[in-house]
DRENPA-922723 format. One record per atom (N, C-alpha, C): atom name; x, y, z. Coordinates in steps of 0.001 Angstrom, whole numbers, plus 524288, in hexadecimal, padded with zeros to 5 digits. Example, Ala and Ser with C-alpha at 12.3 -4.5 7.8 and 13.67 -1.06 7.14 Angstrom:
BEGIN
N, 83386, 7E9C6, 81E78
CA, 8300C, 7EE6C, 81E78
C, 83390, 7F31C, 81E78
N, 83232, 7F736, 81BA8
CA, 83566, 7FBDC, 81BE4
C, 83264, 8001E, 81EBE
This chain:
BEGIN
N, C231B, 1F2AD, 1C98F
CA, C272B, 1EEC9, 1CA57
C, C24AE, 1E954, 1CA67
N, C2772, 1E59D, 1C832
CA, C2571, 1E058, 1C7A8
C, C2671, 1DD37, 1CC9D
N, C22C5, 1D9EB, 1CE1A
CA, C2370, 1D693, 1D2AC
C, C2744, 1D236, 1D192
N, C2959, 1CFE2, 1D5C0
CA, C2D37, 1CBAD, 1D53F
C, C2B06, 1C70C, 1D236
N, C262A, 1C595, 1D34F
CA, C23C7, 1C115, 1D0AD
C, C234C, 1C219, 1CAD4
N, C2169, 1C6CD, 1C968
CA, C20DF, 1C826, 1C3E0
C, C2627, 1C82A, 1C124
N, C2A33, 1CA12, 1C3DD
CA, C2F67, 1CA5A, 1C18C
C, C31A3, 1C4DE, 1C0BB
N, C3080, 1C145, 1C44D
CA, C3232, 1BBD5, 1C3A2
C, C2FF3, 1B98F, 1BE9B
N, C2AEF, 1BA5C, 1BDD3
CA, C285E, 1B856, 1B923
C, C2A48, 1BB10, 1B439
N, C2B5C, 1C014, 1B49D
CA, C2D5E, 1C2FB, 1B020
C, C32A2, 1C0C1, 1AE66
N, C361D, 1BFAE, 1B228
CA, C3B2E, 1BD74, 1B0CA
C, C3AA2, 1B7DC, 1AECC
N, C36F0, 1B4F3, 1B0CA
CA, C35CC, 1AFB0, 1AED7
C, C346C, 1AFFC, 1A909
N, C3134, 1B3CE, 1A796
CA, C2FA5, 1B478, 1A21B
C, C3429, 1B691, 19ECD
N, C36F9, 1BA67, 1A0D5
CA, C3B54, 1BCBF, 19DEB
C, C3F72, 1B8BC, 19C6E
N, C404F, 1B4F7, 19FDD
CA, C445B, 1B105, 19EEC
C, C4211, 1AC03, 19C99
N, C3E01, 1AC9E, 19983
CA, C3BE4, 1A832, 19687
C, C3922, 1A425, 199BE
N, C366E, 1A5D3, 19DEA
CA, C3374, 1A255, 1A151
C, C36FD, 19E3F, 1A3DA
N, C3B68, 1A020, 1A5AF
CA, C3F3D, 19CCD, 1A850
C, C3CE8, 19AAA, 1AD6B
N, C3EA0, 19607, 1AEE7
CA, C3D00, 19393, 1B3C7
C, C3E7D, 1971F, 1B859
N, C3B12, 197A7, 1BC30
CA, C3C10, 19B3D, 1C08A
C, C40D0, 199B3, 1C3C4
N, C4208, 194A5, 1C435
CA, C46BE, 19310, 1C711
C, C4B98, 1955C, 1C460
N, C4BB4, 19513, 1BF3F
CA, C5016, 19740, 1BC51
C, C501D, 19D32, 1BC93
N, C4B89, 19F83, 1BC92
CA, C4B1F, 1A530, 1BCE8
C, C4D3E, 1A72D, 1C229
N, C4C2F, 1A45F, 1C654
CA, C4E34, 1A5CC, 1CB81
C, C542D, 1A567, 1CB80
N, C565B, 1A147, 1C906
CA, C5C13, 1A0AD, 1C8AE
C, C5E7F, 1A539, 1C5A9
N, C5C25, 1A695, 1C13B
CA, C5E1D, 1AAE8, 1BE16
C, C5E18, 1AFEF, 1C141
N, C59F0, 1B0B7, 1C423
CA, C5967, 1B567, 1C75E
C, C5D7D, 1B584, 1CBB5
N, C5E46, 1B129, 1CE4D
CA, C61ED, 1B10C, 1D2BF
C, C679E, 1B1A8, 1D100
N, C68DC, 1B019, 1CC38
CA, C6E38, 1B080, 1CA3C
C, C6F0F, 1B57F, 1C70A
N, C6AF7, 1B8C5, 1C6A7
CA, C6B40, 1BD8E, 1C38A
C, C6D2C, 1BC7C, 1BDFB
N, C6B24, 1B849, 1BBA8
CA, C6CC8, 1B6B4, 1B66C
C, C6A65, 1BA1E, 1B224
N, C664D, 1BCF9, 1B370
CA, C63B3, 1C078, 1AFB2
C, C63D3, 1C5F1, 1B1FB
N, C6592, 1C9A3, 1AED3
CA, C65F9, 1CF12, 1B098
C, C609C, 1D12F, 1B22A
N, C606E, 1D3EA, 1B689
CA, C5BC6, 1D69A, 1B882
C, C575A, 1D303, 1BA2D
N, C586A, 1CDFE, 1BAD0
CA, C5440, 1CA7F, 1BCA9
C, C53D7, 1CB10, 1C29D
N, C4F1B, 1CBA1, 1C49B
CA, C4E73, 1CC10, 1CA4D
C, C4EDE, 1C6AD, 1CCD7
N, C4EAD, 1C681, 1D1F2
CA, C4E97, 1C186, 1D4C1
C, C4949, 1BF03, 1D3DC
N, C495C, 1BA79, 1D198
CA, C448D, 1B7B3, 1D039
C, C4385, 1B389, 1D455
N, C3E98, 1B316, 1D5D2
CA, C3CE7, 1AEF3, 1D958
C, C38F9, 1AB93, 1D66F
N, C3939, 1A680, 1D76D
CA, C359B, 1A2E6, 1D4E3
C, C3021, 1A3DD, 1D6FC
N, C2C55, 1A4F2, 1D38D
CA, C2703, 1A5F0, 1D569
C, C2476, 1A0F5, 1D77A
N, C20CE, 1A1A1, 1DB00
CA, C1E00, 19D24, 1DD38
C, C1ADC, 19A6A, 1D8F8
N, C1847, 19D8A, 1D5B2
CA, C1550, 19B5A, 1D154
C, C18A6, 19C0F, 1CC73
N, C1C41, 19875, 1CB83
CA, C1FF2, 198F0, 1C72D
C, C1E04, 196A6, 1C218
N, C18F0, 196FF, 1C11B
CA, C16C8, 194CE, 1BC4C
C, C1585, 19941, 1B88F
N, C1819, 19940, 1B427
CA, C174F, 19D2D, 1B01C
C, C13A7, 19AD5, 1ABF4
N, C0F95, 19DA9, 1AA78
CA, C0BDB, 19BA8, 1A691
C, C0E8F, 19A37, 1A17B
N, C1215, 19D98, 19FA2
CA, C14C9, 19C91, 19AAB
C, C1830, 197B3, 19B12
N, C1AF9, 1971F, 19F74
CA, C1E45, 1927F, 1A02D
C, C1AF2, 18D89, 1A067
N, C168F, 18DE3, 1A311
CA, C1321, 1895C, 1A39E
C, C10EB, 187BE, 19E4B
N, C0F48, 18B96, 19B30
CA, C0D41, 18A5E, 195F8
C, C1178, 18816, 1927B
N, C1643, 189FE, 19318
CA, C1A97, 18808, 18FF2
C, C1BFF, 18266, 19118
N, C1A9F, 18086, 195B9
CA, C1BE3, 17B2A, 1973A
C, C1783, 1774D, 19605
N, C131C, 1793D, 1942B
CA, C0EBE, 175C5, 192FF
C, C1015, 17256, 18E50
N, C0E2F, 16D9C, 18E7C
CA, C0F09, 169FD, 18A26
C, C0BED, 16BD0, 18569
N, C0E57, 16B6D, 180F7
CA, C0BC5, 16CF7, 17C1F
C, C08F5, 16843, 179CC
N, C04A0, 16946, 17744
CA, C01C6, 16519, 174A2
C, C04F2, 16344, 16FED
N, C0536, 15E46, 16F2E
CA, C0820, 15C1B, 16ACD
C, C04B6, 15C14, 165ED
N, C0747, 15C6C, 1616F
CA, C0472, 15C03, 15C8A
C, C02B0, 15665, 15BCF
N, BFE54, 155C2, 15936
CA, BFC82, 15080, 15804
C, C0045, 14DF4, 15427
N, C00EF, 148E9, 154B2
CA, C0434, 1462C, 150EB
C, C0136, 145CB, 14BD0
N, C0421, 1459F, 1479A
CA, C01A5, 14568, 14279
C, BFEBE, 1403F, 141DD
N, BFA10, 1408E, 13FDA
CA, BF6FB, 13BD2, 13EF4
C, BF853, 13955, 139BA
N, BFA3A, 13CA0, 13622
CA, BFB73, 13AA8, 130EB
C, C0130, 13BA7, 12FC0
N, C03F8, 1379B, 12E55
CA, C0973, 13820, 12CCC
C, C09DB, 136E9, 12702
N, C0C7C, 13A4B, 12435
CA, C0D19, 13959, 11E9F
C, C111F, 13518, 11DC1
N, C103F, 13204, 119B1
CA, C13C8, 12DA4, 1189D
C, C1684, 12E33, 11362
N, C153E, 13252, 1107A
CA, C17C7, 1332A, 10B6D
C, C1790, 138FD, 10A10
N, C1B00, 13A9E, 106A0
CA, C1B11, 14027, 10517
C, C15F4, 141D0, 10282
N, C1496, 146AC, 10365
CA, C100D, 14940, 10102
C, C0ACE, 14705, 102B7
N, C0AC2, 14405, 106EB
CA, C05D9, 141EE, 108F5
C, C02B7, 1462C, 10BC1
N, C058E, 149AC, 10E7C
CA, C030A, 14DFE, 11139
C, C0666, 152DD, 11083
N, C03FA, 156FA, 10E83
CA, C06CF, 15BD7, 10D80
C, C042C, 16040, 11073
N, C0753, 16337, 11358
CA, C056C, 167D7, 1161E
C, C0650, 16C8A, 11294
N, C02BA, 17031, 112C1
CA, C0356, 174DC, 10F8E
C, C01D0, 179B3, 112A0
N, C0422, 17E02, 11120
CA, C02F0, 182FA, 113A9
C, C039B, 18752, 10FB5
N, C000C, 18B0A, 10FDD
CA, C0054, 18FAD, 10C8D
C, C0154, 1944E, 1101A
N, C0597, 19715, 10F37
CA, C0714, 19B71, 1129A
C, C0730, 1A08A, 10F8E
N, C054D, 1A4A5, 1120D
CA, C0588, 1A9D0, 10FAC
C, C007B, 1ACB8, 1109E
N, C0027, 1B17C, 10EDC
CA, C041F, 1B444, 10BCC
C, C0884, 1B62D, 10F58
N, C0D3F, 1B61B, 10D45
CA, C11D4, 1B80F, 11005
C, C122B, 1BDF5, 10F46
N, C1439, 1C0AB, 11324
CA, C14C5, 1C65B, 112C3
C, C185E, 1C7E7, 10E4E
N, C1C8F, 1C4E9, 10DAA
CA, C2056, 1C60C, 10992
C, C1FE4, 1C1DF, 10564
N, C1EEC, 1C387, 100A9
CA, C1E7D, 1BFB6, 0FC74
C, C23EA, 1BE68, 0FA55
N, C2457, 1B9EF, 0F7B1
CA, C2956, 1B849, 0F584
C, C2AAF, 1BBA8, 0F0CB
N, C2F5A, 1BAE3, 0EEB6
CA, C30F9, 1BDCD, 0EA0F
C, C2D7A, 1BC9E, 0E569
N, C2B2F, 1B7F8, 0E56C
CA, C279C, 1B676, 0E128
C, C2205, 1B838, 0E225
N, C2109, 1BACE, 0E693
CA, C1BD0, 1BCB3, 0E7C7
C, C1870, 1B8D4, 0EAC0
N, C1AD7, 1B4AA, 0ECD4
CA, C17E1, 1B0BE, 0EFC7
C, C16CD, 1B2AA, 0F548
N, C11EE, 1B1F4, 0F701
CA, C105E, 1B388, 0FC47
C, C0ECA, 1AEDC, 0FF9E
N, C0E1F, 1AA57, 0FD41
CA, C0C57, 1A59E, 0FFFA
C, C1024, 1A12C, 0FEDF
N, C0FF0, 19D39, 10242
CA, C1283, 19850, 100EF
C, C0F2A, 193D1, 102D2
N, C0F8E, 18F88, 10003
CA, C0C9C, 18AD5, 10145
C, C108F, 1868C, 1025C
N, C0FDB, 183EE, 106C5
CA, C138E, 18010, 1089F
C, C1102, 17AB3, 1089A
N, C13D8, 176C7, 106B5
CA, C121B, 17161, 106CC
C, C164A, 16E29, 10992
N, C14B0, 16AE5, 10D54
CA, C1865, 16799, 1102F
C, C1664, 16200, 1102E
N, C19B4, 15E73, 10E56
CA, C186B, 158E8, 10E58
C, C194C, 156BE, 113D4
N, C1547, 15474, 11621
CA, C1586, 15268, 11B7B
C, C199E, 14E1B, 11C0B
N, C1A48, 14AE3, 11824
CA, C1DD0, 14666, 11883
C, C238C, 14808, 1181E
N, C24DF, 14B0C, 11420
CA, C2A60, 14C58, 11322
C, C2BE9, 151C9, 11505
N, C281B, 15500, 11666
CA, C28DC, 15A78, 117CC
C, C2B11, 15DA6, 11348
N, C2A79, 15B99, 10E91
CA, C2BE4, 15E93, 109E0
C, C2853, 16353, 109AD
N, C2A86, 167CE, 1084C
CA, C279E, 16CB4, 10869
C, C27DC, 16F59, 10318
N, C2370, 17163, 10168
CA, C231F, 17472, 0FCA2
C, C20D8, 179B9, 0FE05
N, C22FD, 17DD2, 0FBBD
CA, C2111, 18317, 0FCAA
C, C1FE0, 1858B, 0F760
N, C1B32, 187B7, 0F6E0
CA, C1991, 18A7E, 0F223
C, C185A, 1901F, 0F3A1
N, C1A5B, 193BF, 0F095
CA, C1974, 19941, 0F19A
C, C1513, 19B2C, 0EE1A
N, C1188, 19E4B, 0F04F
CA, C0CE1, 1A00F, 0ED81
C, C0C6B, 1A601, 0EDD1
N, C0AA1, 1A848, 0E98B
CA, C09B6, 1ADEC, 0E983
C, C0487, 1AF3F, 0EC2A
N, C00A6, 1ABDE, 0EB5F
CA, BFB6B, 1ACC2, 0ED7A
C, BF96D, 1A7D1, 0F021
N, BF5EA, 1A885, 0F3BE
CA, BF3BA, 1A426, 0F6A4
C, BF07F, 1A08D, 0F324
N, BEDFF, 1A2C3, 0EF44
CA, BEAA4, 19F8B, 0EBEC
C, BEDBD, 19BA4, 0E8AE
N, BF2EB, 19C12, 0E87F
CA, BF62F, 1984B, 0E5AE
C, BF6C1, 1932D, 0E8BF
N, BF515, 19306, 0ED9A
CA, BF5F3, 18E88, 0F103
C, BF374, 1898F, 0EEE5
N, BEEB1, 189E6, 0ECFB
CA, BEC0F, 18533, 0EB20
C, BEED8, 182ED, 0E662
N, BF059, 18640, 0E2B7
CA, BF332, 18459, 0DE1C
C, BF87F, 18211, 0DFA7
N, BFB00, 18466, 0E381
CA, C0002, 18269, 0E569
C, BFF44, 17D0F, 0E7DD
N, BFB11, 17C73, 0EAE9
CA, BF9E6, 1776F, 0ED59
C, BF8F9, 17343, 0E925
N, BF5F0, 1748D, 0E53E
CA, BF4E4, 170D5, 0E0FC
C, BF9E2, 16F62, 0DE1D
N, BFD44, 17333, 0DD1D
CA, C022F, 1722A, 0DA77
C, C05B6, 16EAB, 0DDDA
N, C059B, 16F88, 0E2F0
CA, C08BC, 16C57, 0E680
C, C06D3, 166A6, 0E65B
N, C01B8, 165DF, 0E6B7
CA, BFF7E, 1609D, 0E690
C, C00EA, 15DEC, 0E16F
N, C0081, 160B9, 0DD30
CA, C01D1, 15E88, 0D802
C, C0798, 15D04, 0D7DC
N, C0AF7, 16041, 0DA3D
CA, C108C, 15F43, 0DA47
C, C11D3, 15A4F, 0DD65
N, C0F50, 1598E, 0E1DA
CA, C10AA, 154F2, 0E503
C, C0E2C, 14FF3, 0E2E9
N, C0A27, 15071, 0DFC8
CA, C07B5, 14BCC, 0DD88
C, C0AEC, 1497F, 0D919
N, C0E4D, 14C9F, 0D6D8
CA, C1172, 14AA5, 0D26A
C, C1683, 14852, 0D438
């Protein structure tokens, strides 16, 4: 059989780490079926709750801001995918323009096509 203190913490966790003051109210009003009488513990600090309230580190602000289209392009090669496309493609290559967020997607059958795709993309944006 579980002790009263352990059961208090179990119900705290079951109800999404609810505040113990609210948990005591729920218990006293029998708002939840089969909930026992809950008492606020003397040490009411839950590790998970405490970690959840910690301040998160902020991302650094960007040092470089683009001022025109195609000045900075992000790219990613993804794959192989478990399911290939109807055309037999297992990879895709993504290009995103930092300034306009214009996106291009190229589908590839093999990973070794990536370099030629990159060259073709560069040639396309230069014209």
